[in-house]
N, CA, C and O atoms as a printed pandas DataFrame, in Angstrom:
     atom_number atom_name residue_name chain_id  residue_number  x_coord  y_coord  z_coord
0              1         N          MET        A               1   24.761   30.857   42.650
1              2        CA          MET        A               1   25.710   30.580   43.702
2              3         C          MET        A               1   25.051   29.637   44.695
3              4         O          MET        A               1   23.902   29.825   45.094
4              5         N          SER        A               2   25.810   28.619   45.081
5              6        CA          SER        A               2   25.298   27.702   46.093
6              7         C          SER        A               2   26.354   27.523   47.181
7              8         O          SER        A               2   27.554   27.526   46.908
8              9         N          THR        A               3   25.889   27.369   48.410
9             10        CA          THR        A               3   26.810   27.199   49.531
10            11         C          THR        A               3   26.503   25.907   50.273
11            12         O          THR        A               3   25.366   25.436   50.310
12            13         N          LYS        A               4   27.544   25.359   50.855
13            14        CA          LYS        A               4   27.423   24.146   51.650
14            15         C          LYS        A               4   28.260   24.356   52.910
15            16         O          LYS        A               4   29.432   24.722   52.819
16            17         N          GLU        A               5   27.679   24.133   54.060
17            18        CA          GLU        A               5   28.380   24.304   55.332
18            19         C          GLU        A               5   29.191   23.046   55.628
19            20         O          GLU        A               5   28.656   21.938   55.602
20            21         N          ASN        A               6   30.487   23.221   55.910
21            22        CA          ASN        A               6   31.352   22.109   56.294
22            23         C          ASN        A               6   31.822   22.381   57.712
23            24         O          ASN        A               6   32.828   23.063   57.911
24            25         N          SER        A               7   31.113   21.859   58.693
25            26        CA          SER        A               7   31.404   22.163   60.094
26            27         C          SER        A               7   32.700   21.507   60.575
27            28         O          SER        A               7   33.340   22.024   61.490
28            29         N          LEU        A               8   33.095   20.394   59.985
29            30        CA          LEU        A               8   34.332   19.730   60.385
30            31         C          LEU        A               8   35.551   20.608   60.098
31            32         O          LEU        A               8   36.465   20.701   60.917
32            33         N          LEU        A               9   35.555   21.249   58.931
33            34        CA          LEU        A               9   36.675   22.116   58.553
34            35         C          LEU        A               9   36.414   23.585   58.861
35            36         O          LEU        A               9   37.239   24.442   58.543
36            37         N          LYS        A              10   35.280   23.881   59.473
37            38        CA          LYS        A              10   34.898   25.237   59.878
38            39         C          LYS        A              10   34.938   26.210   58.697
39            40         O          LYS        A              10   35.604   27.244   58.738
40            41         N          ARG        A              11   34.200   25.842   57.642
41            42        CA          ARG        A              11   34.155   26.690   56.456
42            43         C          ARG        A              11   32.860   26.478   55.694
43            44         O          ARG        A              11   32.144   25.497   55.896
44            45         N          LYS        A              12   32.578   27.443   54.798
45            46        CA          LYS        A              12   31.499   27.309   53.827
46            47         C          LYS        A              12   32.157   27.040   52.482
47            48         O          LYS        A              12   33.162   27.663   52.140
48            49         N          GLU        A              13   31.593   26.118   51.729
49            50        CA          GLU        A              13   32.092   25.820   50.396
50            51         C          GLU        A              13   31.114   26.431   49.396
51            52         O          GLU        A              13   29.943   26.054   49.354
52            53         N          VAL        A              14   31.593   27.361   48.602
53            54        CA          VAL        A              14   30.746   28.142   47.710
54            55         C          VAL        A              14   31.062   27.773   46.262
55            56         O          VAL        A              14   32.213   27.851   45.833
56            57         N          SER        A              15   30.043   27.374   45.516
57            58        CA          SER        A              15   30.171   27.152   44.070
58            59         C          SER        A              15   29.542   28.346   43.377
59            60         O          SER        A              15   28.448   28.773   43.745
60            61         N          PHE        A              16   30.224   28.891   42.375
61            62        CA          PHE        A              16   29.707   30.083   41.709
62            63         C          PHE        A              16   29.873   29.990   40.202
63            64         O          PHE        A              16   30.704   29.240   39.690
64            65         N          THR        A              17   29.055   30.775   39.505
65            66        CA          THR        A              17   29.115   30.886   38.056
66            67         C          THR        A              17   29.104   32.364   37.709
67            68         O          THR        A              17   28.271   33.125   38.202
68            69         N          ILE        A              18   30.037   32.762   36.854
69            70        CA          ILE        A              18   30.128   34.151   36.409
70            71         C          ILE        A              18   29.915   34.176   34.908
71            72         O          ILE        A              18   30.540   33.413   34.171
72            73         N          THR        A              19   29.035   35.051   34.460
73            74        CA          THR        A              19   28.817   35.230   33.026
74            75         C          THR        A              19   29.323   36.610   32.650
75            76         O          THR        A              19   28.768   37.623   33.075
76            77         N          GLN        A              20   30.383   36.642   31.849
77            78        CA          GLN        A              20   30.922   37.916   31.408
78            79         C          GLN        A              20   30.454   38.203   29.991
79            80         O          GLN        A              20   29.929   37.323   29.310
80            81         N          GLY        A              21   30.647   39.436   29.553
81            82        CA          GLY        A              21   30.232   39.834   28.208
82            83         C          GLY        A              21   31.013   39.099   27.143
83            84         O          GLY        A              21   32.041   38.491   27.444
84            85         N          PRO        A              22   30.551   39.139   25.907
85            86        CA          PRO        A              22   31.188   38.378   24.833
86            87         C          PRO        A              22   32.625   38.797   24.536
87            88         O          PRO        A              22   33.402   37.976   24.049
88            89         N          LYS        A              23   33.001   40.034   24.808
89            90        CA          LYS        A              23   34.355   40.508   24.520
90            91         C          LYS        A              23   35.227   40.608   25.770
91            92         O          LYS        A              23   36.385   41.017   25.684
92            93         N          GLU        A              24   34.684   40.242   26.923
93            94        CA          GLU        A              24   35.428   40.366   28.174
94            95         C          GLU        A              24   36.277   39.131   28.433
95            96         O          GLU        A              24   35.984   38.040   27.944
96            97         N          LYS        A              25   37.342   39.326   29.216
97            98        CA          LYS        A              25   38.240   38.235   29.575
98            99         C          LYS        A              25   37.736   37.546   30.848
99           100         O          LYS        A              25   36.793   38.011   31.489
100          101         N          THR        A              26   38.375   36.441   31.196
101          102        CA          THR        A              26   38.073   35.752   32.449
102          103         C          THR        A              26   38.332   36.713   33.606
103          104         O          THR        A              26   39.362   37.386   33.617
104          105         N          PRO        A              27   37.432   36.793   34.573
105          106        CA          PRO        A              27   37.623   37.720   35.692
106          107         C          PRO        A              27   38.875   37.377   36.496
107          108         O          PRO        A              27   39.263   36.213   36.598
108          109         N          LYS        A              28   39.499   38.406   37.062
109          110        CA          LYS        A              28   40.690   38.191   37.878
110          111         C          LYS        A              28   40.303   37.545   39.194
111          112         O          LYS        A              28   39.206   37.758   39.711
112          113         N          ARG        A              29   41.212   36.759   39.722
113          114        CA          ARG        A              29   40.976   36.018   40.960
114          115         C          ARG        A              29   40.648   36.951   42.131
115          116         O          ARG        A              29   39.747   36.663   42.919
116          117         N          LEU        A              30   41.373   38.064   42.245
117          118        CA          LEU        A              30   41.135   38.970   43.371
118          119         C          LEU        A              30   39.792   39.688   43.251
119          120         O          LEU        A              30   39.144   39.956   44.262
120          121         N          ASP        A              31   39.365   40.003   42.014
121          122        CA          ASP        A              31   38.047   40.606   41.821
122          123         C          ASP        A              31   36.947   39.611   42.189
123          124         O          ASP        A              31   35.938   39.976   42.792
124          125         N          THR        A              32   37.157   38.360   41.818
125          126        CA          THR        A              32   36.188   37.310   42.143
126          127         C          THR        A              32   36.137   37.084   43.647
127          128         O          THR        A              32   35.063   36.894   44.217
128          129         N          LYS        A              33   37.296   37.105   44.283
129          130        CA          LYS        A              33   37.368   36.941   45.746
130          131         C          LYS        A              33   36.566   38.035   46.444
131          132         O          LYS        A              33   35.839   37.767   47.400
132          133         N          ARG        A              34   36.703   39.264   45.963
133          134        CA          ARG        A              34   35.970   40.397   46.541
134          135         C          ARG        A              34   34.465   40.210   46.354
135          136         O          ARG        A              34   33.686   40.475   47.269
136          137         N          ALA        A              35   34.057   39.753   45.168
137          138        CA          ALA        A              35   32.634   39.555   44.887
138          139         C          ALA        A              35   32.042   38.436   45.752
139          140         O          ALA        A              35   30.924   38.569   46.251
140          141         N          VAL        A              36   32.771   37.353   45.929
141          142        CA          VAL        A              36   32.293   36.247   46.766
142          143         C          VAL        A              36   32.182   36.705   48.218
143          144         O          VAL        A              36   31.214   36.376   48.903
144          145         N          ALA        A              37   33.173   37.465   48.687
145          146        CA          ALA        A              37   33.141   37.973   50.064
146          147         C          ALA        A              37   31.915   38.844   50.285
147          148         O          ALA        A              37   31.264   38.741   51.325
148          149         N          ASN        A              38   31.589   39.702   49.322
149          150        CA          ASN        A              38   30.399   40.545   49.442
150          151         C          ASN        A              38   29.121   39.713   49.427
151          152         O          ASN        A              38   28.178   40.001   50.164
152          153         N          ALA        A              39   29.092   38.683   48.588
153          154        CA          ALA        A              39   27.886   37.867   48.452
154          155         C          ALA        A              39   27.575   37.072   49.718
155          156         O          ALA        A              39   26.409   36.910   50.078
156          157         N          VAL        A              40   28.613   36.576   50.395
157          158        CA          VAL        A              40   28.383   35.773   51.599
158          159         C          VAL        A              40   28.599   36.580   52.873
159          160         O          VAL        A              40   28.552   36.035   53.976
160          161         N          GLN        A              41   28.835   37.869   52.719
161          162        CA          GLN        A              41   29.011   38.796   53.843
162          163         C          GLN        A              41   30.134   38.336   54.771
163          164         O          GLN        A              41   29.930   38.117   55.965
164          165         N          ALA        A              42   31.327   38.195   54.185
165          166        CA          ALA        A              42   32.510   37.796   54.940
166          167         C          ALA        A              42   33.664   38.737   54.591
167          168         O          ALA        A              42   33.598   39.475   53.608
168          169         N          LYS        A              43   34.707   38.704   55.398
169          170        CA          LYS        A              43   35.900   39.493   55.107
170          171         C          LYS        A              43   36.663   38.843   53.958
171          172         O          LYS        A              43   36.657   37.621   53.808
172          173         N          GLU        A              44   37.317   39.671   53.153
173          174        CA          GLU        A              44   38.089   39.136   52.029
174          175         C          GLU        A              44   39.202   38.202   52.485
175          176         O          GLU        A              44   39.545   37.257   51.775
176          177         N          SER        A              45   39.767   38.452   53.656
177          178        CA          SER        A              45   40.874   37.628   54.153
178          179         C          SER        A              45   40.426   36.211   54.511
179          180         O          SER        A              45   41.262   35.324   54.683
180          181         N          MET        A              46   39.126   35.992   54.623
181          182        CA          MET        A              46   38.595   34.672   54.965
182          183         C          MET        A              46   38.218   33.858   53.726
183          184         O          MET        A              46   37.892   32.677   53.844
184          185         N          VAL        A              47   38.258   34.472   52.542
185          186        CA          VAL        A              47   37.812   33.814   51.305
186          187         C          VAL        A              47   39.027   33.331   50.521
187          188         O          VAL        A              47   39.988   34.075   50.322
188          189         N          TYR        A              48   38.973   32.085   50.080
189          190        CA          TYR        A              48   40.033   31.496   49.266
190          191         C          TYR        A              48   39.402   30.861   48.034
191          192         O          TYR        A              48   38.588   29.945   48.150
192          193         N          ILE        A              49   39.780   31.349   46.850
193          194        CA          ILE        A              49   39.289   30.784   45.595
194          195         C          ILE        A              49   40.098   29.518   45.312
195          196         O          ILE        A              49   41.317   29.582   45.152
196          197         N          LYS        A              50   39.428   28.379   45.251
197          198        CA          LYS        A              50   40.111   27.113   44.978
198          199         C          LYS        A              50   40.454   26.999   43.497
199          200         O          LYS        A              50   41.603   26.742   43.138
200          201         N          TYR        A              51   39.463   27.188   42.647
201          202        CA          TYR        A              51   39.744   27.193   41.210
202          203         C          TYR        A              51   38.652   27.934   40.464
203          204         O          TYR        A              51   37.527   28.095   40.937
204          205         N          MET        A              52   39.038   28.379   39.269
205          206        CA          MET        A              52   38.103   29.028   38.346
206          207         C          MET        A              52   38.422   28.479   36.960
207          208         O          MET        A              52   39.587   28.324   36.596
208          209         N          GLU        A              53   37.376   28.188   36.195
209          210        CA          GLU        A              53   37.573   27.629   34.862
210          211         C          GLU        A              53   36.545   28.235   33.915
211          212         O          GLU        A              53   35.340   28.180   34.164
212          213         N          THR        A              54   37.043   28.814   32.823
213          214        CA          THR        A              54   36.151   29.333   31.803
214          215         C          THR        A              54   35.896   28.223   30.796
215          216         O          THR        A              54   36.833   27.624   30.269
216          217         N          LEU        A              55   34.639   27.956   30.537
217          218        CA          LEU        A              55   34.282   26.901   29.589
218          219         C          LEU        A              55   34.697   27.318   28.186
219          220         O          LEU        A              55   34.445   28.450   27.773
220          221         N          THR        A              56   35.321   26.426   27.464
221          222        CA          THR        A              56   35.837   26.715   26.132
222          223         C          THR        A              56   34.721   27.148   25.190
223          224         O          THR        A              56   33.679   26.500   25.095
224          225         N          GLY        A              57   34.961   28.255   24.498
225          226        CA          GLY        A              57   34.005   28.744   23.517
226          227         C          GLY        A              57   32.803   29.452   24.112
227          228         O          GLY        A              57   31.855   29.765   23.391
228          229         N          THR        A              58   32.820   29.713   25.413
229          230        CA          THR        A              58   31.692   30.396   26.055
230          231         C          THR        A              58   32.200   31.596   26.845
231          232         O          THR        A              58   33.403   31.849   26.910
232          233         N          ASN        A              59   31.286   32.315   27.430
233          234        CA          ASN        A              59   31.640   33.421   28.305
234          235         C          ASN        A              59   31.194   33.126   29.735
235          236         O          ASN        A              59   30.791   34.026   30.472
236          237         N          ILE        A              60   31.274   31.848   30.115
237          238        CA          ILE        A              60   30.829   31.397   31.440
238          239         C          ILE        A              60   32.032   30.839   32.213
239          240         O          ILE        A              60   32.765   29.987   31.711
240          241         N          THR        A              61   32.218   31.332   33.434
241          242        CA          THR        A              61   33.289   30.861   34.308
242          243         C          THR        A              61   32.663   30.205   35.527
243          244         O          THR        A              61   31.835   30.810   36.208
244          245         N          ASN        A              62   33.057   28.968   35.802
245          246        CA          ASN        A              62   32.609   28.247   36.992
246          247         C          ASN        A              62   33.768   28.178   37.977
247          248         O          ASN        A              62   34.931   28.122   37.576
248          249         N          GLY        A              63   33.447   28.183   39.266
249          250        CA          GLY        A              63   34.507   28.107   40.253
250          251         C          GLY        A              63   34.016   27.673   41.600
251          252         O          GLY        A              63   32.816   27.539   41.837
252          253         N          VAL        A              64   34.990   27.448   42.505
253          254        CA          VAL        A              64   34.711   27.038   43.875
254          255         C          VAL        A              64   35.570   27.889   44.799
255          256         O          VAL        A              64   36.750   28.116   44.534
256          257         N          ALA        A              65   34.966   28.356   45.882
257          258        CA          ALA        A              65   35.674   29.125   46.900
258          259         C          ALA        A              65   35.355   28.561   48.267
259          260         O          ALA        A              65   34.282   27.999   48.486
260          261         N          ASN        A              66   36.301   28.716   49.192
261          262        CA          ASN        A              66   36.088   28.327   50.578
262          263         C          ASN        A              66   36.104   29.579   51.434
263          264         O          ASN        A              66   36.992   30.420   51.299
264          265         N          VAL        A              67   35.119   29.703   52.319
265          266        CA          VAL        A              67   35.020   30.844   53.225
266          267         C          VAL        A              67   35.182   30.303   54.643
267          268         O          VAL        A              67   34.326   29.578   55.149
268          269         N          TYR        A              68   36.298   30.670   55.271
269          270        CA          TYR        A              68   36.621   30.155   56.602
270          271         C          TYR        A              68   36.097   31.066   57.702
271          272         O          TYR        A              68   35.805   32.239   57.470
272          273         N          LYS        A              69   35.982   30.507   58.903
273          274        CA          LYS        A              69   35.530   31.278   60.050
274          275         C          LYS        A              69   36.679   32.044   60.696
275          276         O          LYS        A              69   36.449   33.012   61.420
276          277         N          SER        A              70   37.937   31.609   60.434
277          278        CA          SER        A              70   39.104   32.316   60.956
278          279         C          SER        A              70   40.287   32.122   60.000
279          280         O          SER        A              70   40.354   31.134   59.269
280          281         N          VAL        A              71   41.204   33.072   60.020
281          282        CA          VAL        A              71   42.397   32.989   59.182
282          283         C          VAL        A              71   43.277   31.829   59.627
283          284         O          VAL        A              71   43.899   31.167   58.796
284          285         N          GLU        A              72   43.333   31.582   60.921
285          286        CA          GLU        A              72   44.140   30.484   61.454
286          287         C          GLU        A              72   43.662   29.135   60.916
287          288         O          GLU        A              72   44.474   28.278   60.569
288          289         N          GLN        A              73   42.352   28.953   60.850
289          290        CA          GLN        A              73   41.801   27.703   60.313
290          291         C          GLN        A              73   42.162   27.545   58.841
291          292         O          GLN        A              73   42.479   26.443   58.392
292          293         N          ALA        A              74   42.116   28.632   58.095
293          294        CA          ALA        A              74   42.470   28.588   56.675
294          295         C          ALA        A              74   43.935   28.198   56.503
295          296         O          ALA        A              74   44.266   27.443   55.589
296          297         N          GLN        A              75   44.809   28.694   57.360
297          298        CA          GLN        A              75   46.228   28.370   57.257
298          299         C          GLN        A              75   46.498   26.911   57.566
299          300         O          GLN        A              75   47.456   26.331   57.054
300          301         N          VAL        A              76   45.663   26.316   58.398
301          302        CA          VAL        A              76   45.826   24.897   58.729
302          303         C          VAL        A              76   45.338   24.017   57.578
303          304         O          VAL        A              76   45.966   23.006   57.263
304          305         N          VAL        A              77   44.221   24.396   56.949
305          306        CA          VAL        A              77   43.561   23.531   55.977
306          307         C          VAL        A              77   44.056   23.758   54.545
307          308         O          VAL        A              77   44.342   22.793   53.836
308          309         N          GLU        A              78   44.160   25.005   54.114
309          310        CA          GLU        A              78   44.492   25.296   52.717
310          311         C          GLU        A              78   45.972   25.054   52.429
311          312         O          GLU        A              78   46.827   25.406   53.241
312          313         N          PRO        A              79   46.279   24.449   51.266
313          314        CA          PRO        A              79   47.682   24.282   50.883
314          315         C          PRO        A              79   48.347   25.638   50.650
315          316         O          PRO        A              79   47.677   26.636   50.384
316          317         N          GLU        A              80   49.658   25.653   50.755
317          318        CA          GLU        A              80   50.410   26.906   50.640
318          319         C          GLU        A              80   50.205   27.576   49.281
319          320         O          GLU        A              80   50.095   28.800   49.217
320          321         N          TYR        A              81   50.150   26.800   48.189
321          322        CA          TYR        A              81   50.010   27.407   46.870
322          323         C          TYR        A              81   48.658   28.111   46.709
323          324         O          TYR        A              81   48.573   29.112   45.997
324          325         N          ILE        A              82   47.606   27.610   47.353
325          326        CA          ILE        A              82   46.300   28.276   47.302
326          327         C          ILE        A              82   46.355   29.564   48.105
327          328         O          ILE        A              82   45.807   30.581   47.678
328          329         N          ARG        A              83   47.006   29.539   49.257
329          330        CA          ARG        A              83   47.133   30.760   50.062
330          331         C          ARG        A              83   47.906   31.829   49.306
331          332         O          ARG        A              83   47.544   33.005   49.360
332          333         N          LYS        A              84   48.970   31.441   48.600
333          334        CA          LYS        A              84   49.759   32.411   47.837
334          335         C          LYS        A              84   48.955   32.995   46.682
335          336         O          LYS        A              84   49.049   34.192   46.414
336          337         N          ARG        A              85   48.174   32.181   46.003
337          338        CA          ARG        A              85   47.354   32.666   44.892
338          339         C          ARG        A              85   46.332   33.699   45.345
339          340         O          ARG        A              85   46.034   34.648   44.620
340          341         N          ASN        A              86   45.803   33.513   46.530
341          342        CA          ASN        A              86   44.744   34.380   47.022
342          343         C          ASN        A              86   45.252   35.593   47.786
343          344         O          ASN        A              86   44.480   36.512   48.058
344          345         N          ASN        A              87   46.516   35.617   48.132
345          346        CA          ASN        A              87   47.120   36.752   48.839
346          347         C          ASN        A              87   48.467   37.071   48.209
347          348         O          ASN        A              87   49.504   36.835   48.829
348          349         N          PRO        A              88   48.474   37.607   46.978
349          350        CA          PRO        A              88   49.748   37.871   46.310
350          351         C          PRO        A              88   50.539   38.942   47.052
351          352         O          PRO        A              88   49.979   39.853   47.662
352          353         N          GLU        A              89   51.868   38.798   46.976
353          354        CA          GLU        A              89   52.725   39.789   47.617
354          355         C          GLU        A              89   52.681   41.090   46.838
355          356         O          GLU        A              89   52.536   41.099   45.615
356          357         N          LYS        A              90   52.807   42.161   47.551
357          358        CA          LYS        A              90   52.844   43.461   46.902
358          359         C          LYS        A              90   54.233   43.649   46.296
359          360         O          LYS        A              90   55.225   43.236   46.897
360          361         N          PRO        A              91   54.322   44.272   45.105
361          362        CA          PRO        A              91   55.646   44.466   44.498
362          363         C          PRO        A              91   56.519   45.366   45.362
363          364         O          PRO        A              91   56.064   46.377   45.897
364          365         N          LYS        A              92   57.782   44.973   45.484
365          366        CA          LYS        A              92   58.707   45.755   46.295
366          367         C          LYS        A              92   59.193   46.967   45.484
367          368         O          LYS        A              92   59.374   46.889   44.269
368          369         N          GLU        A              93   59.394   48.056   46.169
369          370        CA          GLU        A              93   59.906   49.244   45.500
370          371         C          GLU        A              93   61.368   49.013   45.159
371          372         O          GLU        A              93   62.122   48.432   45.939
372          373         N          GLU        A              94   61.749   49.476   43.988
373          374        CA          GLU        A              94   63.131   49.314   43.564
374          375         C          GLU        A              94   64.029   50.202   44.410
375          376         O          GLU        A              94   63.683   51.337   44.739
376          377         N          ALA        A              95   65.182   49.660   44.752
377          378        CA          ALA        A              95   66.138   50.419   45.553
378          379         C          ALA        A              95   66.745   51.524   44.702
379          380         O          ALA        A              95   67.162   51.300   43.566
380          381         N          GLN        A              96   66.786   52.697   45.264
381          382        CA          GLN        A              96   67.361   53.822   44.521
382          383         C          GLN        A              96   68.855   53.865   44.766
383          384         O          GLN        A              96   69.335   53.595   45.867
384          385         N          VAL        A              97   69.573   54.210   43.718
385          386        CA          VAL        A              97   71.049   54.229   43.810
386          387         C          VAL        A              97   71.532   55.565   44.262
387          388         O          VAL        A              97   72.737   55.772   44.398
């Protein structure tokens, strides 16, 4: 894992590599977000996974995440589709008849 401080955008840019077992699937985005937050000692709400890509024929996933200093800054900088990917809505309960 490597980090780069971007003071203009008030964030850390984190590059990471995950090696999973030979029979395991690509890690879920929210699990990766939690792991990155723990690694850089930040709140999960401040971490946004930009992309993750598993190399074809391997068990290695490379990715990039941004760790912001505030949620407001993240809302200004990150596109809406990235914010939605990193904060999925909870399923609504079905209305009972």
